[in-house]
C-alpha positions in Angstrom: 99.4 47.3 208.7 101.2 48.3 205.1 104.0 46.5 203.6 106.3 48.2 201.6 107.1 45.1 198.5 110.9 44.6 198.4 112.5 45.3 194.8 113.4 42.4 193.2 116.8 42.2 191.8 117.5 42.4 188.1 118.3 39.1 186.6 122.3 39.2 185.3 122.6 39.1 181.5 124.0 36.6 180.5 127.9 36.3 179.4 127.3 36.1 175.8 124.8 39.0 175.9 127.3 41.2 177.4 129.9 40.0 174.4 127.7 41.2 171.8 126.8 44.4 173.1 131.1 45.1 173.3 131.4 43.7 170.0 128.6 46.2 168.4 130.7 49.2 170.6 133.7 48.1 169.0 132.4 48.0 165.5 131.2 51.4 166.1 134.8 53.1 167.3 136.1 50.8 164.2 136.7 53.0 161.6 135.3 52.2 158.6 137.4 51.8 155.7 134.7 52.9 152.9 133.2 56.0 154.8 134.4 59.8 153.5 133.7 61.5 150.5 134.4 60.1 146.9 136.8 61.7 144.3 133.6 62.5 142.1 132.0 64.5 145.7 135.4 66.4 146.0 135.5 67.4 142.3 132.1 69.1 142.6 133.0 70.9 146.0 136.0 72.6 144.1 133.9 73.5 140.7 131.0 75.1 143.2 133.9 76.7 144.9 135.2 77.9 141.9 132.3 79.6 140.2 131.2 80.9 143.6 134.9 82.7 143.2 134.6 83.6 139.8 131.0 85.1 140.7 132.4 87.1 143.6 135.4 88.5 141.2 132.9 89.0 138.3 130.5 91.5 140.5 133.9 93.2 142.3 135.2 94.2 138.8 132.0 95.5 137.6 131.7 97.4 140.7 135.0 98.7 140.4 134.3 99.6 136.6 130.9 101.4 137.3 132.7 103.6 139.7 135.8 104.3 137.3 133.2 105.1 134.8 131.4 107.5 137.0 134.5 108.8 138.0 135.6 109.3 134.6 132.0 111.4 133.5 132.3 113.3 136.6 135.7 114.8 135.5 134.6 115.4 132.0 131.6 117.0 133.1 133.6 119.0 135.5 136.0 120.1 132.9 133.2 121.0 130.7 131.6 123.0 133.3 134.7 124.9 133.7 135.5 125.2 129.8 131.8 126.6 129.3 132.3 129.2 132.6 136.3 130.4 131.2 135.2 130.6 127.9 131.8 132.8 128.9 133.9 135.0 131.0 136.1 135.7 128.8 133.8 136.6 126.3 131.3 138.7 128.6 134.3 140.4 129.4 135.4 142.0 125.6 136.5 145.4 125.8 136.5 147.1 122.3 140.0 149.0 123.1 141.6 151.0 119.8 144.9 149.5 118.4 146.8 151.8 116.8 148.8 149.6 114.2 153.1 150.0 114.1 154.6 152.5 111.2 154.7 151.6 108.3 152.0 148.8 108.5 148.7 151.2 107.1 145.4 151.6 108.1 144.5 153.9 111.3 143.4 153.3 114.5 140.8 150.7 114.9 139.0 148.5 117.6 141.1 145.5 118.4 139.1 142.3 117.4 141.1 139.3 115.9 138.8 136.4 114.7 139.6 133.6 112.3 138.9 130.0 111.3 141.1 128.5 113.9 142.6 131.5 116.0 141.0 134.7 118.0 142.6 137.4 119.8 140.8 140.3 122.0 141.3 141.9 125.0 139.1 141.2 128.5 138.2 142.5 131.7 138.4 138.9 132.2 141.9 137.2 133.3 142.8 133.3 134.6 144.7 134.8 137.6 142.7 137.3 139.0 139.1 136.9 137.8 137.4 140.3 136.7 139.5 142.4 139.6 142.6 142.5 138.0 143.3 145.0 135.0 142.5 144.4 130.7 144.3 141.6 129.3 145.3 140.2 125.9 143.6 137.2 125.3 145.0 135.2 122.6 143.1 131.5 121.6 144.9 129.0 119.1 144.8 125.5 117.8 147.4 123.3 117.8 148.0 120.1 115.9 149.4 117.1 118.3 149.9 113.1 117.9 146.5 113.0 120.0 144.1 115.2 118.1 143.8 118.9 118.3 144.3 121.3 121.2 143.0 124.8 122.6 145.3 127.2 123.9 144.7 130.6 125.8 147.5 132.6 126.5 147.1 135.8 128.6 148.9 139.1 128.6 148.8 142.4 130.0 147.5 145.6 128.4 149.9 148.1 128.0 147.4 150.6 125.5 146.5 150.9 122.1 150.3 150.2 120.6 150.6 146.7 122.7 147.6 145.7 120.8 148.4 147.3 117.7 152.0 145.3 117.1 150.0 141.9 116.6 148.4 144.0 113.0 150.9 143.6 109.7 148.7 145.0 107.4 144.9 145.5 106.0 142.7 144.3 103.2 139.5 145.2 101.6 137.1 142.1 101.5 133.2 143.4 99.9 132.3 146.3 101.4 134.7 146.0 104.9 138.2 146.9 105.4 139.8 143.9 107.4 142.6 143.6 109.5 145.6 141.1 108.8 147.6 139.5 111.7 150.1 137.8 112.8 149.3 134.5 113.8 149.3 133.3 117.9 152.3 132.2 119.0 151.5 130.0 122.4 153.9 130.3 124.9 155.8 128.2 128.2 153.1 129.7 130.3 150.3 129.3 128.0 146.9 127.1 129.4 145.5 124.4 127.4 141.9 124.7 127.7 140.7 121.1 125.3 143.0 118.2 124.2 142.0 115.2 122.1 139.9 116.9 119.6 138.8 116.0 116.0 138.0 119.7 115.2 137.8 123.4 116.7 135.7 125.4 115.1 135.3 129.3 115.7 132.5 131.5 114.5 131.2 134.8 114.5 128.0 136.8 114.1 127.1 140.4 113.4 124.8 142.5 114.8 121.6 142.6 112.0 121.5 146.3 110.3 119.0 148.7 111.6 116.5 147.7 108.3 117.0 144.0 108.6 116.9 144.0 112.8 113.9 141.3 112.0 116.4 138.8 110.3 119.0 137.0 112.0 122.3 136.7 110.6 124.2 134.2 109.8 127.9 132.3 111.5 130.7 133.5 109.5 134.4 131.8 110.0 136.1 135.0 109.7 135.3 138.4 111.1 135.6 141.0 108.4 134.9 144.3 109.5 137.3 146.5 111.3 135.3 149.0 111.7 132.9 147.1 114.7 132.9 144.3 116.7 130.9 140.8 116.7 127.7 140.6 118.5 128.2 137.0 119.3 130.9 134.2 119.5 130.7 130.6 118.9 133.0 127.8 119.7 132.0 124.4 118.8 134.5 121.5 120.1 134.1 118.1 118.7 136.0 115.2 120.3 138.1 112.6 119.1 137.0 109.3 118.3 138.6 107.5 120.4 137.6 109.7 123.3 133.9 108.9 123.1 132.1 109.7 126.1 133.0 113.2 125.7 130.0 114.9 123.8 130.4 118.1 121.3 130.7 120.8 123.2 129.2 124.6 122.2 130.1 127.4 124.0 128.0 130.5 122.3 127.9 133.7 124.5 127.2 137.5 123.4 129.5 140.2 122.8 128.3 143.2 125.0 131.0 145.8 124.0 129.8 147.7 121.1 132.3 150.6 119.5 131.4 153.6 118.1 133.5 155.7 116.1 134.7 159.2 117.3 132.4 161.9 116.4 128.7 163.3 117.4 126.8 161.6 114.3 126.7 157.9 115.7 125.6 159.4 118.7 122.0 159.6 117.9 122.0 156.2 116.5 123.4 155.0 119.6 120.7 156.5 122.0 118.5 154.7 119.7 119.5 151.3 119.9 120.9 150.7 123.3 119.4 150.6 126.6 120.6 152.9 128.6 119.3 151.4 131.8 122.1 147.9 131.3 124.7 149.8 129.2 126.7 153.1 130.1 129.1 155.6 128.4 132.4 155.1 128.4 134.8 157.9 126.5 138.0 155.9 125.4 141.4 157.9 125.6 141.2 159.0 121.5 138.1 160.2 121.8 135.8 157.2 120.9 132.3 155.8 122.3 132.1 152.9 123.2 129.2 151.5 125.9 129.8 148.9 129.1 127.5 146.7 130.8 126.5 148.2 133.5 128.1 145.8 136.7 
């Protein structure tokens, strides 16, 4: 017969042991006046937090500055691209219209083109408002001096015939073997467009088509256009920014002038037929009997 041994009751701890345990618990619950952070630890923590805040602020400032630089660069690139496209469109659309000077000025009818060091006039089939779909426009480019540097200004006027461009002519002068037309200075209006500003220099240059016997030699760029019986073969505009605006590099726009002026008469016809690629150009007869060519559209 199996019997389960009875459990023996544990002996009661002595009263002295209970008192010691309660005393230990009271000591753990009691706050130690020396427990916590020292002043040095607090200062180190605050310094670390300040360094972290400075680092985060510097990182955010650098990111914001980089974004500002990228945005300014994109804006400048967009302005340069727009300037390049606009000038190319105006120069490519040059039309060799005939200018009829006012009475008493002197000189006969001549192709209208005014090219100086700091201003330019011509008639173009391109306009800022209507593009290539509008009528002929008188385009005037000139340089203005401001407190922030030089400024390139563009002014457009409708072309209404030979008298509308002849009013700009004030005389003629002989320069070497060519006769040069003298023009009134360009005067901007309230509706003029500021093409570029904050520039230190603006340079206009013109290049003539090489003569028949010297076509192997490249013609040089001239600061003024002196030949009043011909149109330039190419135009160059160089814009140099101010030193304060160093982000913008010098911009040079070079465009070919496709229009050619042929004086009235059949003597120029054989030369015209030899020098023009009629697959690309077409003959146009002006109201005064002169013959010119225009690039086929």
